[in-house]
Residue frames relative to the residue before (quaternion, step in Angstrom):
aa qw qx qy qz dx dy dz
M 1.0000 0.0000 0.0000 0.0000 0.00 0.00 0.00
T 0.1015 -0.7845 0.6098 0.0489 3.55 -0.82 0.91
L 0.3483 -0.7154 0.5642 0.2203 3.49 -1.21 0.62
S 0.4583 -0.6526 0.5208 0.3047 3.45 -1.16 0.54
S 0.6562 -0.4716 0.3599 0.4664 3.70 -1.10 0.33
G 0.7059 0.4705 -0.3324 0.4120 3.69 0.66 -0.79
S 0.7160 0.4455 -0.2840 0.4564 3.55 0.89 -0.81
A 0.5816 0.5784 -0.3690 0.4370 3.53 1.26 -0.39
R 0.6409 0.5135 -0.2952 0.4884 3.49 1.22 -0.81
L 0.6052 0.5472 -0.3404 0.4674 3.54 1.09 -0.77
W 0.6635 0.5194 -0.2928 0.4519 3.46 0.86 -1.14
L 0.6584 0.4828 -0.3170 0.4825 3.71 0.90 -0.89
F 0.6052 0.5703 -0.3496 0.4316 3.65 0.95 -0.81
C 0.6829 0.5044 -0.2507 0.4652 3.53 0.85 -1.15
L 0.6590 0.4801 -0.3276 0.4774 3.64 0.92 -0.91
I 0.6564 0.5223 -0.3193 0.4409 3.66 0.90 -0.83
L 0.6326 0.5470 -0.2851 0.4682 3.50 1.10 -1.00
A 0.6870 0.4968 -0.2824 0.4489 3.54 0.88 -1.02
V 0.6468 0.5065 -0.3201 0.4719 3.62 1.03 -0.84
L 0.7038 0.4384 -0.2945 0.4750 3.64 0.80 -0.87
S 0.5900 0.5486 -0.4083 0.4292 3.70 0.99 -0.42
F 0.7538 0.3633 -0.2335 0.4953 3.74 1.00 -0.60
A 0.5397 0.6140 -0.4185 0.3957 3.53 1.10 -0.12
P 0.5475 -0.5834 0.4662 0.3776 3.59 -1.18 0.55
Y 0.1858 -0.8174 0.5419 0.0605 3.53 -0.77 1.04
S 0.5881 0.5979 -0.3902 0.3801 3.59 1.18 -0.24
V 0.2361 -0.7960 0.5335 0.1616 3.63 -0.47 1.02
Q 0.8003 0.1173 -0.0492 0.5859 3.62 1.15 -0.63
A 0.3606 -0.7446 0.5307 0.1842 3.58 -0.47 1.24
E 0.4853 -0.5945 0.5534 0.3237 3.55 -1.27 0.63
Y 0.1086 -0.7745 0.6194 0.0678 3.53 -1.13 0.75
P 0.5587 -0.2154 -0.7953 0.0947 1.68 -1.87 1.54
S 0.6399 -0.5764 0.3363 0.3811 3.58 -1.01 0.70
V 0.6664 0.5100 -0.3503 0.4160 3.71 0.99 -0.52
G 0.3389 -0.7701 0.4868 0.2347 3.64 1.19 -0.52
S 0.7435 -0.3821 0.2969 0.4615 3.55 -1.06 -0.54
S 0.0852 -0.7475 0.6523 0.0918 3.57 -1.36 0.47
F 0.7901 -0.3317 0.2110 0.4703 3.51 -1.31 -0.25
D 0.8066 0.2298 -0.1018 0.5351 3.63 0.91 -0.94
Y 0.7140 0.3621 -0.2656 0.5372 3.65 1.18 0.21
R 0.1290 -0.8195 0.5583 0.0037 3.57 -0.49 1.16
V 0.1608 -0.7473 0.6383 0.0909 3.55 -0.76 1.01
T 0.1166 0.8036 -0.5714 0.1184 3.65 -0.78 0.99
N 0.1458 -0.7718 0.6113 0.0968 3.52 -1.37 0.28
R 0.7709 -0.3602 0.2438 0.4653 3.58 -1.24 -0.06
R 0.5868 0.5788 -0.3931 0.4075 3.58 1.01 -0.53
Y 0.7609 0.3176 -0.1838 0.5352 3.69 0.91 -0.70
V 0.6159 0.4720 -0.3679 0.5124 3.78 1.14 0.17
S 0.1660 -0.8016 0.5623 0.1168 3.57 -0.66 1.05
H 0.8044 0.0177 0.0142 0.5936 3.55 0.94 -0.83
V 0.1610 -0.7103 0.6771 0.1058 3.57 -1.38 0.47
V 0.1478 0.8043 -0.5625 0.1217 3.62 -0.40 1.07
S 0.3707 -0.6984 0.5624 0.2420 3.35 -1.45 0.35
E 0.0763 0.8125 -0.5742 0.0664 3.68 -0.77 0.81
Q 0.3984 -0.7036 0.5457 0.2200 3.44 -1.35 0.35
I 0.0513 -0.8000 0.5969 -0.0330 3.53 -0.73 1.09
D 0.8216 -0.1234 0.0457 0.5547 3.68 -0.48 1.09
G 0.7693 -0.4435 0.2007 0.4139 3.46 0.80 1.19
R 0.6791 0.4223 -0.2997 0.5203 3.57 1.34 0.09
L 0.4479 -0.7091 0.5014 0.2124 3.41 -1.13 0.91
F 0.0950 -0.7714 0.6283 -0.0335 3.63 -1.05 1.14
V 0.2702 -0.6258 0.6882 0.2486 3.28 -1.50 0.41
T 0.1274 -0.8296 0.5387 0.0733 3.59 -0.59 1.08
I 0.1820 -0.7831 0.5907 0.0689 3.69 -0.75 0.93
I 0.1661 -0.7615 0.6209 0.0838 3.57 -0.52 1.11
M 0.0096 -0.8022 0.5945 -0.0532 3.64 -0.68 1.16
T 0.2390 -0.7244 0.6162 0.1962 3.49 -1.31 0.26
H 0.2291 -0.7053 0.6598 0.1216 3.37 -1.46 0.51
P 0.2782 -0.7937 0.5136 0.1699 3.61 -0.21 1.32
G 0.3664 -0.7113 0.5674 0.1946 3.46 -1.11 0.77
V 0.7962 -0.2644 0.1965 0.5075 3.57 -1.24 -0.42
W 0.7626 0.2307 -0.1343 0.5892 3.58 1.07 -0.75
A 0.5855 -0.6396 0.3798 0.3221 3.50 -0.84 0.93
F 0.6960 0.4583 -0.3003 0.4640 3.65 0.90 -0.64
H 0.6668 0.4059 -0.3254 0.5337 3.69 1.16 -0.12
S 0.2819 0.7170 -0.5981 0.2208 3.57 0.03 1.28
D 0.3573 -0.7332 0.5483 0.1846 3.51 -1.29 0.60
S 0.2492 -0.7892 0.5374 0.1620 3.50 -0.65 1.08
H 0.0537 0.7623 -0.6447 0.0206 3.69 -0.98 0.50
A 0.3548 -0.7296 0.5608 0.1649 3.47 -1.45 0.57
V 0.1277 -0.7474 0.6463 0.0862 3.54 -1.01 0.80
H 0.2582 -0.7933 0.5447 0.0855 3.59 -1.07 0.76
Y 0.1074 -0.7807 0.6140 0.0442 3.51 -1.09 0.94
H 0.3794 -0.7397 0.5115 0.2174 3.55 -0.54 1.26
C 0.0829 -0.8273 0.5555 0.0131 3.73 -0.51 0.97
G 0.4876 -0.7078 0.4158 0.2973 3.72 1.05 -0.10
A 0.8592 0.0494 0.0232 0.5086 3.61 -0.51 -1.19
P 0.5801 -0.5845 0.4011 0.4012 3.70 -0.95 0.35
A 0.6004 0.5639 -0.3332 0.4588 3.59 1.13 -0.71
A 0.6654 0.5068 -0.2769 0.4730 3.50 1.05 -0.97
C 0.5981 0.5406 -0.3201 0.4976 3.69 1.08 -0.72
L 0.7022 0.4578 -0.2947 0.4588 3.54 0.67 -0.88
Q 0.6108 0.4923 -0.3545 0.5087 3.68 0.97 -0.69
E 0.6823 0.4836 -0.3157 0.4482 3.63 0.73 -0.92
L 0.6232 0.5094 -0.3607 0.4713 3.68 0.94 -0.77
E 0.6740 0.4809 -0.3330 0.4512 3.70 0.70 -0.98
R 0.6707 0.5111 -0.3043 0.4431 3.62 0.90 -0.87
L 0.6383 0.4981 -0.3104 0.4981 3.58 1.02 -0.73
D 0.6404 0.5249 -0.3246 0.4571 3.63 0.88 -0.82
A 0.6830 0.4980 -0.2761 0.4575 3.52 0.78 -1.13
H 0.6826 0.5167 -0.2831 0.4324 3.56 0.87 -0.92
L 0.6404 0.5187 -0.2947 0.4837 3.50 1.09 -0.99
N 0.6930 0.5092 -0.2697 0.4333 3.50 0.86 -1.13
S 0.6074 0.5583 -0.3534 0.4410 3.58 1.14 -0.47
G 0.5058 -0.6495 0.4159 0.3865 3.65 1.24 -0.41
W 0.5355 0.5965 -0.4496 0.3940 3.67 1.11 -0.01
N 0.5642 -0.6089 0.4755 0.2914 3.52 -1.44 0.34
L 0.2688 -0.6891 0.6414 0.2035 3.54 -1.41 0.39
G 0.1794 -0.7167 0.6528 0.1676 3.49 -1.28 0.61
L 0.0910 -0.7948 0.5999 0.0127 3.56 -0.76 1.02
K 0.3028 -0.7299 0.6051 0.0964 3.47 -0.71 1.31
M 0.1231 -0.8558 0.5024 -0.0041 3.56 -0.30 1.22
Q 0.0020 -0.7327 0.6790 0.0466 3.48 -1.47 0.58
G 0.7567 -0.0850 0.0422 0.6469 3.50 0.35 1.26
S 0.7418 -0.3443 0.2723 0.5071 3.52 -0.78 -1.10
L 0.5112 0.6123 -0.3887 0.4612 3.49 1.45 0.27
V 0.2760 -0.7314 0.6063 0.1460 3.59 -0.92 0.95
T 0.2311 -0.7907 0.5555 0.1133 3.59 -0.57 1.18
R 0.8032 -0.0221 0.0098 0.5952 3.69 0.98 -0.60
I 0.2465 -0.7279 0.6245 0.1395 3.59 -1.23 0.73
D 0.1404 -0.7451 0.6479 0.0734 3.52 -0.89 1.05
Y 0.2197 -0.7658 0.5879 0.1401 3.53 -0.98 0.94
L 0.1623 -0.8475 0.5034 0.0446 3.54 0.15 1.40
T 0.0975 -0.7552 0.6478 0.0226 3.51 -1.20 0.82
P 0.6077 -0.5231 0.4195 0.4254 3.67 -1.01 0.32
G 0.7622 0.3313 -0.2971 0.4702 3.50 -1.02 0.89
Q 0.5599 0.5963 -0.3982 0.4152 3.60 1.17 0.10
């Protein structure tokens, strides 16, 4: 049985498509592998719109304004989370570190208690 040129090409196309469908396609895995949970949020610059310092009830906080995209990209809900940093110098240092880490493209791990951040993990690939 011989195949015509058109059916041979179709057969080759289907074979390549089948192989590519089952091959691993992820070039870079998300880190950390567990992702976010109820009290631990993994985020990056894509979901952080602003990092600001503010005073709430006489205490200094670093406020991170984040979004949670919905089904459609233009329907996202913004919300603020607050990290108590203490002295103004410590707040400035934390702001600069957050900004540099987010601009590098790496992820942040935020240990949450409601809208209060209790710990910031500066995640890098390989952790």
